Every structure is written in structure tokens, then in C-alpha cells.
C-alpha positions in Angstrom: 121.1 135.4 -71.2 118.0 134.5 -73.3 119.0 132.1 -76.2 116.2 131.1 -78.9 117.0 128.1 -80.9 115.1 126.4 -83.9 113.8 123.3 -82.5 113.3 121.3 -85.8 116.3 122.2 -87.8 118.1 119.8 -88.4 118.7 116.3 -89.3 118.2 115.0 -85.2 115.8 117.7 -84.7 113.7 117.7 -82.6 115.2 114.6 -79.9 118.6 115.9 -79.8 118.0 119.9 -79.7 115.8 119.7 -77.6 118.4 117.7 -74.9 120.7 119.9 -76.4 119.2 122.6 -75.0 117.8 120.8 -71.5 121.9 120.6 -71.0 122.3 124.0 -71.7 120.0 125.6 -69.3 121.0 123.1 -66.2 125.4 123.8 -66.9 125.4 127.4 -68.4 123.4 129.8 -66.9 121.0 131.0 -69.7 117.2 131.1 -70.9 116.1 129.1 -73.7 112.9 129.4 -76.3 112.3 126.5 -78.2 111.4 127.3 -81.2 108.9 125.2 -83.3 105.6 122.6 -83.1 104.5 122.2 -79.5 102.9 118.6 -79.2 107.1 117.9 -81.1 109.0 119.5 -78.6 106.8 118.3 -75.0 107.5 114.3 -76.7 110.7 114.6 -76.9 111.3 116.2 -73.7 108.9 113.1 -72.2 110.5 110.7 -73.8 113.8 111.7 -71.9 111.8 111.6 -68.8 111.0 115.3 -68.1 107.6 116.1 -67.4 107.8 119.4 -66.7 109.7 122.4 -68.7 112.7 123.0 -66.7 113.3 126.4 -65.0 115.4 128.4 -67.5 113.1 126.1 -70.4 110.0 127.7 -72.9 108.6 126.2 -76.0 107.5 128.4 -78.9 105.2 127.4 -81.3 106.0 127.3 -84.9 103.5 124.5 -86.9 105.9 124.5 -90.2 109.0 123.3 -90.8 111.8 124.2 -93.5 113.3 120.9 -94.7 117.1 120.5 -95.8 116.0 120.0 -98.9 113.5 123.4 -99.5 114.9 126.0 -101.9 116.5 128.9 -99.7 115.1 131.5 -101.5 111.5 131.0 -101.3 111.3 128.9 -97.9 110.6 132.7 -96.5 107.2 132.9 -98.3 106.3 129.2 -99.0 106.9 128.5 -94.8 106.1 132.7 -93.3 105.1 130.1 -89.6 108.3 127.9 -89.8 110.4 127.2 -86.8 112.9 129.0 -88.3 111.2 131.8 -89.9 109.7 132.7 -86.3 113.3 132.5 -84.4 114.6 134.9 -86.4 111.6 138.0 -86.5 111.6 137.0 -82.3 115.5 138.3 -82.9 114.8 141.0 -84.6 111.8 142.2 -82.4 114.5 142.2 -79.3 112.9 138.5 -77.7 115.8 136.8 -77.7 119.9 137.6 -77.4 120.4 135.1 -80.3 119.2 132.5 -82.5 120.7 129.1 -82.8 119.6 126.7 -85.6 120.8 123.4 -87.1 118.4 124.2 -90.1 118.6 124.9 -93.7 121.5 126.9 -94.4 120.6 128.7 -97.9 117.2 129.6 -95.5 119.2 130.6 -92.5 121.2 132.9 -94.5 118.5 134.6 -96.5 116.1 134.8 -94.3 119.0 136.2 -91.3 119.3 139.3 -94.1 116.0 139.7 -94.9 114.7 140.1 -91.0 117.9 140.5 -88.5 119.5 142.4 -91.2 122.9 143.8 -91.7 124.4 146.2 -89.7 124.7 149.5 -91.6 128.2 149.9 -93.3 128.5 146.0 -93.7 128.2 144.3 -97.2 127.9 141.1 -97.0 127.1 138.7 -94.4 129.9 135.6 -93.9 130.2 132.3 -92.2 132.9 132.5 -89.6 133.1 128.8 -88.6 136.1 128.2 -86.1 138.4 125.2 -87.6 141.1 123.1 -85.9 145.1 124.2 -86.1 148.5 123.1 -84.3 148.0 126.3 -82.1 144.1 125.5 -80.9 142.0 127.3 -83.7 141.3 130.1 -86.3 138.2 131.5 -87.5 137.5 130.9 -91.5 135.4 134.1 -93.0 133.5 132.9 -95.5 132.7 130.0 -95.6 130.3 129.8 -98.3 128.0 132.6 -97.6 129.4 135.0 -100.5 130.4 132.3 -103.4 131.6 135.7 -105.4 132.9 138.7 -103.2 134.2 141.6 -104.5 137.3 143.1 -102.8 136.0 145.5 -99.7 134.1 142.1 -98.6 136.6 140.9 -98.0 138.4 143.7 -96.5 135.4 144.0 -94.3 135.4 139.7 -93.6 138.7 140.5 -91.8 137.3 143.3 -89.6 134.7 141.4 -88.5 136.9 137.9 -88.4 139.2 140.0 -86.0 136.9 141.5 -83.6 135.3 138.1 -83.1 138.2 137.0 -82.0 139.4 140.0 -80.0 135.8 140.0 -78.2 134.2 136.5 -78.0 137.8 134.8 -77.6 140.0 137.4 -76.1 142.5 137.9 -78.6 144.4 141.3 -78.1 146.0 141.3 -81.2 144.8 138.1 -83.8 146.5 137.8 -87.1 144.6 138.3 -90.1 145.8 136.0 -93.0 144.6 136.0 -96.7 143.9 132.7 -98.2 146.1 132.4 -101.2 148.0 130.3 -103.8 151.0 131.8 -102.6 152.7 133.6 -99.8 154.0 136.5 -102.2 152.1 139.7 -102.8 151.7 139.1 -106.7 149.7 135.8 -106.7 146.7 134.7 -106.8 143.9 136.2 -109.6 142.5 139.7 -109.1 140.4 139.7 -105.8 143.6 138.2 -103.9 145.8 140.2 -105.4 143.2 143.9 -104.3 142.1 142.0 -101.4 145.7 142.0 -100.4 146.1 146.0 -100.5 143.4 146.6 -98.9 144.1 144.2 -96.4 147.9 145.3 -95.7 146.0 149.3 -95.9 144.8 147.9 -93.2 147.5 146.4 -91.0 150.2 149.5 -91.8 147.4 151.5 -90.4 147.0 149.2 -86.9 143.4 149.1 -87.5 144.1 144.9 -87.8 147.8 142.7 -87.1 147.7 142.1 -91.4 150.5 138.5 -91.8 150.2 138.7 -95.7 148.8 135.8 -97.1 148.8 132.1 -96.4 149.0 129.0 -98.2 146.3 126.1 -97.4 148.9 123.7 -95.7 150.0 126.5 -93.3 146.5 127.1 -91.9 146.0 124.3 -89.7 150.0 125.3 -88.6 148.3 127.9 -87.2 149.5 130.5 -89.9 146.6 132.7 -88.6 143.9 133.1 -86.1 141.3 134.3 -89.3 141.6 133.1 -92.5 140.0 135.5 -95.1 138.6 133.6 -97.7 135.7 134.3 -100.8 132.8 132.3 -99.8 133.6 129.7 -102.6 137.3 128.6 -102.5 136.4 128.8 -98.1 133.6 126.2 -98.4 136.2 123.6 -100.3 139.4 124.8 -97.9 136.7 123.9 -94.7 135.7 120.8 -96.4 138.7 119.4 -97.3 139.8 120.0 -94.1 137.1 118.1 -93.0 137.5 115.2 -94.8 141.2 114.9 -94.2 140.3 115.0 -90.8 137.8 111.9 -90.7 140.2 110.1 -92.9 143.4 110.3 -91.1 140.8 109.1 -88.1 139.3 106.0 -89.5 143.2 105.1 -90.6 144.3 105.7 -87.9 141.2 103.5 -85.9 142.9 100.6 -88.3 146.2 100.7 -87.4 145.5 100.4 -84.2 142.4 97.6 -84.2 144.7 95.8 -86.7 145.7 93.0 -84.7 146.8 92.5 -79.9 149.8 94.0 -80.3 148.2 97.0 -82.5 144.9 97.3 -79.7 148.0 97.3 -77.0 149.6 99.9 -78.9 146.6 101.9 -78.5 146.1 101.5 -75.0 149.3 103.3 -74.4 148.3 106.0 -76.5 145.0 106.4 -75.9 144.6 109.6 -74.1 146.3 111.0 -77.1 144.2 110.0 -79.8 140.9 111.0 -77.8 142.6 114.5 -77.6 143.2 114.4 -81.4 139.6 113.2 -81.8 138.2 115.5 -79.7 140.3 118.8 -81.9 138.5 117.0 -85.0 134.9 116.8 -83.6 132.3 120.0 -85.1 130.7 119.3 -81.7 133.5 120.8 -79.2 132.8 124.1 -81.0 128.7 123.8 -81.7 128.6 126.0 -84.7 129.8 128.9 -86.9 128.7 132.4 -85.9 126.9 135.2 -89.1 129.1 137.7 -88.9 127.8 141.1 -90.0 124.2 140.6 -88.9 122.5 143.4 -86.1 122.2 140.4 -83.5 124.3 137.0 -82.6 122.7 134.6 -84.8 125.0 130.7 -84.8 124.5 128.0 -87.4 124.8 124.8 -86.5 125.8 121.5 -88.0 123.2 120.0 -89.7 123.8 116.3 -88.3 124.3 118.3 -84.2 123.8 116.4 -81.6 123.0 117.0 -78.4 126.3 118.2 -77.4 126.5 120.6 -80.5 123.5 122.0 -80.0 124.7 122.3 -76.2 128.3 123.9 -77.6 126.1 125.8 -80.1 124.1 127.7 -77.7 127.0 128.5 -75.8 128.8 130.1 -78.5 125.7 132.4 -79.3 126.1 133.1 -75.2 129.6 134.3 -75.1 129.1 135.3 -79.0 125.7 137.9 -77.4 128.3 139.2 -74.1 131.3 139.8 -76.4 129.7 143.2 -77.4 131.2 142.0 -81.0 127.9 143.6 -82.4 129.0 146.8 -81.3 131.8 146.6 -82.0 131.1 145.8 -85.6 129.4 148.6 -85.4 131.4 151.2 -84.4 134.6 150.2 -86.6 131.6 151.0 -89.8 130.0 154.3 -88.2 128.4 156.4 -90.9 128.8 153.4 -93.9 126.3 152.4 -95.9 124.9 148.9 -95.9 124.8 147.9 -100.3 
């Protein structure tokens, strides 16, 4: 398995990207090509005490860098030799099995759609991050790639999320729910009401397990394995959940370090606290797959550390190995891309 990695993307590039890639090569049984400014990559390796490229690790030079504040709509044209653009071209050309980037999200989305292209029949590609739940985790699709949606887009998000959960996660019958302001069929604006009807028809036909509308408060308790939303609502939900999680983590820290007695209490429950913190750590997941494309693309968090990069590479490996794209292609056979 050969994973292409944008070495210059993200707040901690290239050092943490390189470190995570070295760890992935050593632990995950993958080959990695780091794409970016060659001398910067080699310098990062030397600073980690690596004088020669480890077996399974290669470097592909790309001089330009897409910055986080670059215009996503024009970055591909203005910086054609960027590590992000070069990586997407290599993926589209069959030089790798998957591509990972912690760089500019908008530039990655637009570049992937233009270069890697959507699967025939898929109207919109969608970001599908994993969100923590009491039952282990759920896929949120979409989380920001499509701010304006049509009901048929949400139907396809349900299909793609369900197939991803089956193929990459090994779920036999993932439960698909529609994020809404109430559980009743009549709730929500026209988009959600019409999407409900389409998803319910798909569930009745046996092509997915649709469990109906779910409210935001029920998501964390495992009401669904795949949460379908338009990108606007999904992104707000995702970031709110992240913020609340960080808030509670800080509150618990303040509570347990208040005095000697509470510090002793913290020692008694430290394993539980560590497990709780782990569920909120984005580095454990790695990144968000961009579903609907003709090849696997993973968007890693912009502030990814080495651990997050390694896990994003693991996620890319599982995505490519799982047959997700072939399953989506078969499910939409005969359709036409917009």
C-alpha cells in the first residue's frame, strides 16, 4: 500500500508530517511518499536523527506551498507546483493508492474534485469525519464541503456513509440518521423533509438501514452510526461538539487540580480520565475521508501532530483496502455526474 502525503500542509509542517510518516512506515506496513520541498523534508528528517531515507519512505519535490489563508478557488491555478496540487495529480495518475493532507481544506476539496474527479453518478463529494459517541463513534456526512444542498445530495451522503461504515469499519448494517430539529417526519425545513422521504424510501427498499430523524443531543449517545446533514448544519454541529468536549475537559482539569484532596481523587480515576480524553482527541482518528471521489483522499486536521498524521495514514490505508470506492461506484452505476 502506497500513501502519498502532503509534507507541507498544516500548521506543524513539515516536521510533524515527516515524523508521523516515518512512524507510519515503521508501524503500519505502508510505503509513503512525502511531497514538498525536498531540502525542507530532508532537514526535518535530520533533526529527528534520520540521516538516510528509511526503507519505504520516498520524497517527491514540489516547490510551492498552499497556505492556510490562500484562496481555495484560485490556489490550484496560482500554485500549480504546490505539494497539494502535485499530490493530487500523482493520485489521479495512479502513482499512489491514497492521498493525505493537513493543508487548506477548501483548496484540497476544490483540487480533489477537479483533479481526482467524482465517481460517475455522484452529485457532490462530502467530508465524513468520525465523531465520538457513547457507542464508539459515528460518521458525520457532510461536515462542510457542501453548504447548500439538495435532497438527493443528502440521499447520496447516506449511501456513501453507509458503504464507508460497512467496508472500512466492518459494520454489517450501519444505522443511518438524518440530523434534524425533531424526530417527527414533518420536522425541519423543506430540504430535511424531502431528504427524509428519500432516505425512508431507500430504507424501505432495503438498500440502507434508515432510523429516521435524530436530534443533535442524541448523536453523542449513539442514535446512529452515520449522521446525514447538509454541510452547513454538519459543520456547526461538529465544531460545537469539539468545543463542548474541550470545555468539559478543561473543567474536569480545573476541578481535579483544585486542592490536595481533589488531586488525590484524580489519581483514583486517572485511567478513566485518560480514556475520556482519548475519545475527544482528534489525533486518535487521524482525519476525514472525502467520499465520492475516484480515489481515496483524507483531510487531516490542520494542527495535526505526528500521532494524528500516522493515524490519518492508517485511515487512508483502510479506506483504500476496504473497497469503498468500488462499492460506491457499483451503487451508482448508470448515473451521471453533474
